[in-house]
N, C-alpha and C positions, 0 to 999 in steps of 0.2 A: 532397361525397359523404356519401351516408347511411350512418350507423352500421350495422356488420354486424348489431347485434342487433335493429335495425328492420327488418331486411329478411325477407321471406317465405322458406318453403323453396325456392320456384321461383328466386327471385331468388340465393340462397346457391348454389343448384346450378347457375344460369349462370355465377356467379362464378367456382364451383371449376372449371368446365371451362375457362374464360378462363385461369386461373392456373396449371392444370396442364399446358397447351400453352406459357407461357411457362416454365415449369420445366424441360421438355424441352429447350427451347432453349438454356438454361445448361447443362443436361447435355452438351449435344452440344458445346459449348465448351474441354471438357477442361480446365475451370481448376484451378489448384493454388494457393490463396492460404490466409494463415494471419494470423488475427487473434486468435491464443490466449493471447499474452503481451505484457505491456506493455514492450517492449523497445525501446530508442532505434533508430532508423534509421541506416543507413550515414552519412547524411549530418550525422546528430547527433554521430555518432562522428568525423566529420572535424574539427568546430568544436575537438576539444582536441588533433590531431596537434601542434601547436606545442609541446605539455608534453614530447614525445619529445625535442625540441632543447635543453631547460631543462638536462640534465646530459650533459656528455661527458668525456671522458679528462683533459680540462685543466681541470674544474672545481673548485673549493674545495669540498668533500663536508664540510665541519665545518658542525654547525649553530650558533646564536648562541652556545649555551652552551660552544662549542669543542671538542664531541666530535665523533670522526669517525664519521660516519653509514655507514662501510664494515664496522664493526667491531661486535661485541656490545656490549651495553648498552641503556640508558634503555627499562626496561621499559614505561614507561606513555605514552612519546611524547615527542618533542622540542617544546621549548617553543614554537616558531613555530607547529606545527602544532596545539597544544592552543590556540593563541591564534586561529587561521584557524577551527577546528571549533567553538569557544566563540563566535565571531562568528556562525557558521551556526546553532548551537543556542541562542542567545542566553543563554549562561550564562558567569560567570569562567571564566577557563582553569584555574583552579586546582579548579574542581568537574570535570572533565573525564580521562578515561584515554583514549588512543588505542589502538585495536585494529589488526588486519588490513585486509583488502579487502572486507570482508562485514558488515553492522549484523547480516543474519541469524543470521550465525555467532556474533555477539556475543550475541543473543537467547537460542539455543540454548545458548550457553555458561552463560548467566545462569541458566536453568532446571534445567540440570544440575547446578551448583553447589548450588543451592537443594536438590536432591534427594540427592547425595550428603554434603552436609556443613551442609546448613540455611543461614539467612540470619542473619548477625549473633550466632551463638551459640545459634540456637534449633534446635529439632529438625528434623533432616534428613528432607524430605518423604517420602522412601523408607520411613520407620519409621512413617508415619502409615497410618491405615485406609483414607483417602480423602482425596484433593487434587482441587479442583473450581478451575475458571476460568470467569469470563465473558467470552462472546463477542458483542460488536455484530455482529449480523447486517443486511444482508449485509457480508461483512468478507474479510479477507485470507487466502487459502487455505495458503499456507506458515506464518502464525502457527498455523493451526488443526493443521497437521501436526506441528507441534513438540509441542505438548500432548496430541496424539492418540499419539505417538510414546513419550512417557514415561507412558502410561496414565492422563492427567488425565481428569476427568469435565469434559465443557464443557456449559456451558449459555448458551442462546441468551439475547441481550438486544436487542429491536427497536431499529434505528437511527432518528433521525427527523433533519429538516434543520439539527437544532441540535445533534445528537449523539446518544448512547446514551439510552434512556429512564432518567433519574437517579433518578425515583420507584422505579423496579424496582432499581436497581444500589444506591441507598441502603439499600432492604429488605434485599436479598439479602445484602449484605457485612455489615451488623450483625447479622444474625441465625445466621449459618452460619460458623463457626470453619473449615470445611474449605475454605471459599472464599479463596485465596490468591493470587491476581491476576485481571487483567482486560485485554485485549490492546485496544489503540487505535491508529488512524491518524486523528489530531485535525485534521489539515489536508487539504484536498482527498482525503477518506479514499478507500480502496479499496474497492468499486469505484464508490461514489456519487458521490464530488468534493465532498461536506459537508465542513465546517468547524466545529468545535465552538464554540458561542456562549460569550460571557463567563461567562453564568451558571452553563453546564454545566461549565467549568474550575473556577470557583470551587466548585460541588459535588462536584466530584473531590477538590480540595485539603482541603475539609471532612470527607470521608466519616468515618465512626466504624467502622470495620471489628472484627468480633468477633477476627479473627486479627492476632496483634501483627506477623507476619512478612507482612501481605499488602501485595503491591507493584503499582503501575500501571505497565504495561509500555507506555511512551508512545513509539509508534515515527514519529517526525516525519520520515517521508521523504521529504514533498513541500513543506518548509517556505519553499522559493523557487522551487517549481515553478508558476510564474503562467502562464497562456496570454494573458493581456492587461497591458496597460500601467494600464489602468482597466477594470472594477473588480478590485481585488484582496483576496482576503480576509486578514484579521488576526485573530492568535490570541493571547491571553494565555498569557504564561511560566508553565508549571505548577510549576518547581522553586520559585521565589520565592514563589508563590501559597501553597504547601503550607507553606514556611517561615511565612508569614504566620498560617497557619491553626494552628498549631502542630504539623505533620505532615511536618518536614523529612525524614523518611526515607521515605516511602511511594512514590515515584516512581523509576523509572528511564527515563531519556531515552535514546533510540537514533538515530543519525543517520549519514549517509554521503555520499560523493560520487559514489554510483555512477551515478545518472542527472544528473551535473553533467559529471563528466570520462568516465572508462571503467569501463561495468558490470564487476565482478568484479575490476577492478584499480583501485579508487578507495582510498580511506582511510575506515575506519568508527570511530564513538566512541561512548563511553556518557557522559552526565553523570547525577549524583546528590550527595547529600549526601556531607560529608566521612566519617561514619561508613559509608556504603553502599561509597563507594569504598575506603577500608581494608579492609573486609570483601573486595571482589574482588580486593586485591591480593594477600592472602594465598593465594588460589587461582592469581592470574596468575603470582608468583614461582616457585609449581612448573611451571607449563605453559610458561612461555616465558622466553628471557633478554630478548626485545624483538621487536616487530612491524618491518616492513620500514622503516626509517628513510629509505631513499633514496627510496622513494615518498613518503613524508611530505614530504622536501625538495622533491622535484620539483613536488608539488602547490603547497607554500607559493610557491616562486619563480615559479611560473606563476601562480597566482592573485593573490597578495601580500596580499589582504584581501577581506573582503566584497564591498566594490566591483567587484572583480574577478569575482568570482563573480555577482554580480547582473549585469554586463554579460555573461556567457556565457548566461545564463540566459533574456535576452532573445533570445539568437540561438536558442537551443532552443524557445522560445517563438513565432519567426518561422517555424521549420518544423512544429512541433507544431498551431500555431492553425488553419492552412487544411483541415488533416486532421479536426481536430475539427468545424470548420464544416461541411466537405462532407457528414460523417456525420450532423449535426445537420439540416441540410437536407433530406437523403433521408427521414431519418425523420419531419419535420414534413410534407413534401409528400406522403408515400406513406400515412403513417398516422395524420395527423393529427386526420381527422375520423371516423376509422374505430371508435374506441374500443375497439380491442382491444391497446391497449399503452400505457404510459407511461415516459417515460425521464428523466435527469438532465442537466441543460445546467451542466457545472460551469466554474468561471472558473479553474481549475488542475487538476495532476495528470496522471493517465495513461488514465482510464478513462472511460467511460459506462456507465452502469448501467441495464438496460432491465428492465421488469416486464411480461410477457406476461400473457394470461389464466391463471386457476390451471389448473395439470395440463398445461400447453401447452411449456414451458421444453427439456425433454429432447428432445422430439420436432422441435421448431423447430432446435435444435443438431444432431440427427441427420441432419434433411432438409440441412441446410446443407451440412454435410460430404459426403453423397451426390452432391453438385452440385459438390464441389470446394473448399469453403469451411471450415478448420477454425477453431472458435472455442473459448474456454474452456468446459471441459466444464460443462454444467448441474450445478446443486447444488454447484459447486465452490467457492462463496462462503459455504458453510455447514458448521459442523463436521461432520465424517462424511461429507462430500459428502451432507448430506440437507436439502435444502430441503423444508420441510413444506408449500409452497404449489406447489411444481414451476413457478417463475415468474420466478426472478431468472436474467439472462443478464448476463455483463461483456463489454461491446465493448471492445477494446483497438484503438486509431485508430493508434498510433504508429509501428510496423515497416512496413508496407506502402508502396511507393510511391503517391502519390495516385490514379492511374488504375487501380491494382489495388484500392486501396480502396473505390473507387467502385463498383467491379464488385461487390466482395465485399458490400458494405451494399445494393446492388440486389437480390443474391440472397438476401440476409439479410431485408430486408422481405418479399419474395414469400414466402420460407418462413414468415414470421410470419402472412401472410395465408392461405396453404394450411392451416397447421395450426389456425388460429384458426377460419375456415370448419369446418373438420371437427369441433372441438370445439362449436360452436354447433349442428351439423346432429345431433349425437350427443344433444343436450338437447332436440329437437323431438320 
């Protein structure tokens, strides 16, 4: 197929007429399809149903430390849960605090603690004239929502296939004491599916921030979420790299079992240096007597160790992989030669990132919605929902059944073509 930019006005008008006829056909189907969030499908949730049978009224509900998990106590997690999540996060159990059901909740709490009481005895952020965060873009909308909620000024940092633009990160954090943190999804990033290179991780560990309370918010949400047996992305462990670089306190690592077991009913954790964890415990001792130990026990007895988690993740991949491949096949077939978009081909995670022609993303998403397909809002992958190029669209293949996913993707590429033709005709 000839690229749209190489076609004459007459050829584009003819193409537009054909595309509009196809679009009317889709509108007549009365579709109600949802590709807006990276939620596991019902088939994926079924994989963990055996966990519901692990505990019953006859089960010994004492953890290995001899503590009755039905009762109060153990503020920072039972030992075996620390060990399991430590294997998942790739840190010693001593460097972990177990929280409740949501890593997003943990991130919110950590930011809130920094605002109200400060980090490790330093000035609470609410007393400062300005607090800023670096935000690799495109990125995770819920990260940006937290910092926006607290009135933090967010600064865009472009992503590359190796991770954030580290020249810019190093420059900004070294020059501005108001920059207190950076959001990161370092492995199979949301939405591009990129994994930070060894060099990027080492440069993070060696940062020389002007602010002593600067922290890297390292959300390793997709550490074991591979789509393939081979290739699988591998990432350096940041906490140990920070220790080697003489910056042991510079990172908070977050993780959970949300997309391993049950989203919203998993186990979340933070890993950090002893000094950081001691600081967080002063907050936790007031906030809670302890999180859900029965859920911690349930997860440990079901998965047992990291090998149990890895076996589970292979089953998730068997469900997810055909969906990703179906979307990518349609994108390649329908848009591959037209030069009106580019997209990522991730080895893991939950998303495909699509880049349209500048100024087209909002119109594409709106057009898809008019014909019955809801996608992540254009701009959502940027702070304040402001994509400066209006070009990024996050595709979430995980939730719909594959037949619906194929229909939704076929409509999506049709909308990409229609909006792109209109954009090119405008400029003629």
